[in-house]
C-alpha positions in Angstrom: -13.5 9.5 20.8 -13.3 7.7 17.6 -13.8 9.5 14.0 -17.3 8.3 13.7 -20.8 7.9 15.7 -21.7 4.5 16.6 -25.3 4.0 16.6 -27.9 1.1 17.1 -31.6 0.2 17.9 -33.4 0.1 21.2 -33.5 -3.6 20.7 -30.0 -4.1 22.1 -31.9 -4.5 25.4 -29.7 -2.5 27.5 -30.0 0.1 30.2 -30.4 3.9 29.5 -27.1 4.4 31.5 -25.4 1.9 29.1 -25.9 4.2 26.2 -25.1 7.3 27.9 -21.8 6.1 29.4 -20.7 4.5 26.1 -22.0 7.4 23.9 -24.1 5.4 21.9 -27.3 7.0 20.2 -30.1 4.6 19.7 -33.2 4.9 17.6 -36.6 3.4 19.1 -38.6 0.5 17.6 -42.4 0.8 18.5 -45.2 -1.0 19.9 -48.8 -1.1 20.4 -50.4 -2.4 23.6 -54.3 -1.9 24.8 -54.9 0.7 22.1 -51.9 3.0 22.7 -48.5 3.2 20.8 -45.2 3.6 22.8 -41.7 4.0 21.5 -39.3 1.2 22.7 -37.8 3.6 25.0 -35.9 1.1 27.6 -38.8 1.0 29.9 -39.6 4.7 30.3 -42.8 4.7 28.7 -44.0 1.7 30.7 -41.8 0.0 33.2 -40.9 -3.3 32.6 -42.9 -4.9 35.5 -46.1 -3.1 34.4 -45.3 -4.1 30.8 -45.0 -8.0 31.4 -47.8 -8.0 34.0 -50.1 -6.5 31.2 -49.0 -9.5 29.1 -49.6 -12.0 31.7 -53.2 -10.6 31.9 -53.8 -11.1 28.5 -52.4 -7.9 26.5 -51.1 -8.8 23.2 -48.6 -6.1 22.1 -47.8 -5.8 18.3 -44.3 -4.5 17.5 -43.1 -2.1 14.6 -39.7 -1.5 13.3 -37.9 1.8 12.7 -39.2 2.9 9.2 -37.2 4.5 6.6 -38.2 8.2 7.6 -37.6 7.6 11.1 -34.1 6.3 10.2 -33.5 9.3 8.0 -34.6 11.7 10.9 -32.0 9.9 13.0 -29.1 10.0 11.0 -29.5 13.7 9.7 -28.4 15.4 12.8 -24.9 13.7 12.9 -24.6 14.2 9.2 -24.8 18.0 9.6 -22.4 18.2 12.0 -20.1 16.7 9.7 -19.8 13.3 11.0 -19.6 9.6 9.5 -22.1 6.9 11.0 -21.6 3.2 12.0 -25.0 1.5 12.4 -25.7 -1.9 13.5 -29.1 -3.2 13.3 -31.3 -5.9 14.6 -30.8 -9.2 13.1 -32.5 -9.4 9.5 -33.4 -12.8 10.4 -36.0 -11.6 12.9 -36.9 -8.0 11.5 -36.9 -5.8 8.3 -35.1 -3.1 10.0 -32.0 -3.7 8.3 -33.6 -3.2 4.8 -35.2 -0.1 6.1 -31.8 1.2 7.4 -30.1 0.6 3.9 -32.7 2.6 1.9 -32.3 5.4 4.5 -28.7 5.4 3.9 -29.1 5.7 0.2 -31.4 8.6 0.9 -29.1 10.4 3.2 -26.1 9.9 1.2 -27.8 11.6 -1.8 -28.2 14.6 0.4 -24.8 14.3 2.0 -22.3 12.9 -0.3 -19.5 13.7 1.3 -20.5 11.6 4.4 -20.0 8.0 5.0 -23.0 5.9 6.3 -22.1 2.2 6.9 -25.0 -0.4 7.9 -24.1 -3.7 9.6 -26.7 -6.6 10.2 -25.9 -7.7 13.6 -27.4 -11.1 13.1 -27.8 -10.8 16.7 -30.8 -9.6 19.2 -31.5 -8.3 22.9 -28.3 -8.1 24.8 -26.3 -10.5 22.5 -26.6 -7.5 20.0 -25.6 -5.2 23.0 -22.5 -7.4 23.5 -21.5 -6.9 20.2 -21.9 -3.3 20.2 -20.0 -2.8 23.4 -17.1 -4.4 21.8 -17.3 -1.9 18.8 -17.7 0.9 21.0 -14.2 -0.3 22.5 -12.7 -0.1 19.1 -14.3 3.2 18.6 -12.5 4.5 21.8 -9.1 3.2 20.9 -9.5 5.3 17.6 -9.9 2.8 14.8 -11.2 4.1 11.4 -14.8 3.6 10.5 -13.9 1.0 7.6 -11.6 -1.0 10.1 -14.6 -1.1 12.8 -17.0 -2.3 10.0 -14.4 -4.9 8.8 -14.0 -6.2 12.4 -17.8 -6.1 12.9 -18.3 -8.3 10.0 -15.6 -10.7 10.9 -16.4 -11.2 14.5 -20.4 -10.9 14.7 -20.9 -14.7 14.4 -18.6 -15.1 17.6 -21.4 -13.8 19.8 -23.5 -16.6 21.1 -27.2 -16.2 22.0 -28.7 -19.1 24.1 -32.1 -18.8 25.9 -34.7 -20.7 27.4 -38.5 -19.9 28.6 -40.9 -21.1 31.0 -43.9 -19.7 29.4 -44.4 -20.5 25.7 -47.8 -18.3 25.2 -46.0 -15.4 23.3 -43.6 -17.9 21.3 -47.1 -19.6 20.1 -49.0 -16.5 19.3 -45.8 -15.2 17.2 -45.8 -18.5 15.3 -42.2 -19.3 17.0 -43.8 -22.5 17.9 -46.9 -24.6 17.2 -50.2 -24.4 19.2 -49.6 -28.1 19.7 -45.7 -27.8 21.1 -46.9 -25.0 23.1 -49.7 -27.1 24.9 -47.5 -30.3 25.1 -44.9 -28.1 26.6 -47.0 -26.4 29.2 -48.6 -30.0 30.2 -44.9 -31.6 30.4 -43.5 -28.5 32.1 -40.9 -28.4 29.1 -38.6 -25.5 28.6 -37.3 -25.1 25.2 -33.5 -24.2 24.7 -32.9 -21.9 21.7 -30.6 -19.8 20.0 -30.1 -17.5 17.2 -28.2 -19.3 14.4 -25.7 -18.0 11.7 -28.3 -16.6 9.8 -29.8 -14.6 12.6 -32.8 -16.6 12.8 -34.6 -18.0 15.9 -33.9 -21.9 16.2 -35.3 -24.1 18.7 -32.7 -26.6 19.7 -33.6 -28.9 22.8 -36.8 -29.7 24.6 -35.8 -30.0 28.2 -38.2 -30.8 31.1 -38.1 -28.7 34.1 -36.6 -25.5 34.4 -34.0 -26.4 36.9 -32.4 -28.8 34.0 -32.9 -26.0 31.5 -30.8 -23.8 33.9 -28.0 -26.4 33.9 -28.0 -27.2 30.5 -27.6 -23.4 29.5 -24.7 -23.3 31.5 -23.3 -26.5 30.1 -23.9 -25.2 26.6 -22.1 -21.9 27.4 -19.1 -24.2 28.6 -19.0 -26.1 25.2 -19.2 -23.2 23.1 -17.3 -20.0 25.1 -14.0 -19.1 24.0 -11.4 -20.9 26.1 -14.3 -23.1 27.8 -13.9 -22.8 31.6 -11.1 -20.3 31.2 -13.5 -18.0 29.4 -12.3 -14.5 30.1 -14.6 -12.3 27.9 -17.8 -10.7 29.1 -21.2 -12.2 29.6 -24.6 -10.5 29.4 -27.9 -11.9 30.4 -31.3 -10.5 29.7 -34.6 -11.7 31.0 -38.5 -10.8 31.2 -40.2 -10.8 34.4 -38.2 -13.7 35.9 -35.2 -11.8 37.8 -34.7 -14.8 40.3 -34.1 -17.1 37.4 -31.7 -15.0 36.1 -29.9 -14.0 39.0 -29.5 -17.9 39.4 -28.1 -18.4 36.2 -25.8 -15.3 36.6 -24.5 -17.1 40.1 -23.7 -20.1 38.3 -22.1 -18.6 35.2 -19.7 -16.6 37.8 -19.0 -20.1 39.7 -18.1 -22.0 36.3 -16.0 -19.3 34.8 -14.0 -17.8 37.5 -11.8 -15.7 35.0 -15.0 -14.0 33.6 -14.2 -10.3 32.7 -16.5 -8.8 35.6 -19.6 -9.7 37.0 -22.4 -11.0 34.5 -24.3 -8.0 33.2 -28.1 -8.3 33.8 -30.6 -6.5 31.8 -34.3 -6.6 31.1 -35.3 -7.7 28.0 -37.1 -4.8 26.3 -40.8 -4.2 25.2 -40.2 -5.1 21.4 -38.2 -8.4 22.0 -40.4 -9.1 25.1 -43.4 -8.7 23.0 -42.5 -11.7 21.2 -41.0 -13.7 24.4 -43.5 -12.8 26.7 -42.5 -13.3 30.5 -40.3 -16.2 31.7 -37.4 -16.1 29.5 -33.7 -16.2 30.4 -31.1 -15.2 27.6 -27.3 -15.8 27.8 -24.7 -14.1 26.0 -21.2 -14.7 25.5 -18.1 -14.8 23.0 -17.3 -18.2 21.6 -16.7 -20.4 18.6 -18.1 -19.2 15.3 -22.1 -20.2 15.1 -22.7 -22.6 12.6 -25.9 -24.7 12.2 
């Protein structure tokens, strides 16, 4: 085990077993649905099938980020144990949680001046954020210092690609990600927009693709165009999805066929409640290491 504690937010959208096996503590976002507030606890409070079923029936969950007090409460037990912390946050391009974490760092540093808390903006989300923290956990386990891990993370986070498409534009429209007109036309014309997260951590629509079948082919072609080594890509590939497991498995099978040197099988995870509140059901997201993200 390394010389520091590696932590993150629940919005990495990985399974509970992942955090336990990699020894990565996480702090939960929250969401309110049907008048009740829940922690974004990896589907434990509300199983993902039920969560997305409620959205499909008209529920409109509202999310809230981790606030300063929650961050302080999360950090303090590790500081009391005499441990330094490297915390990666959800992208500042889609959440204010990075700023909250930085304020909490200043407050806790005044209480524990002998300890170091490093906050890194992942500029990523969902299992792309998870792919990054998985790599940092590898460095931690190799015994690198906190500063070396911070420097590597800052230098490499933009090499993680986030590409996704959606067959249901309702939640994107509600959240202002796309206009009402675009959502209506997209539904009528059976358009599946292909989107990514850019180098500033913002969600950007890239292509309007007619039919899910073509969108699936295009996301595979996009991975080939950007993955490190092209078809010879030998890194890990993570995939997350929201209530569309069959589509996700089809994409995963095509990735494994197109990239025979992949490091293991494609890892599939459900998109969690906070990210899923904004995507709704019907989203497939693909994450891999590639060329540096630029607009």
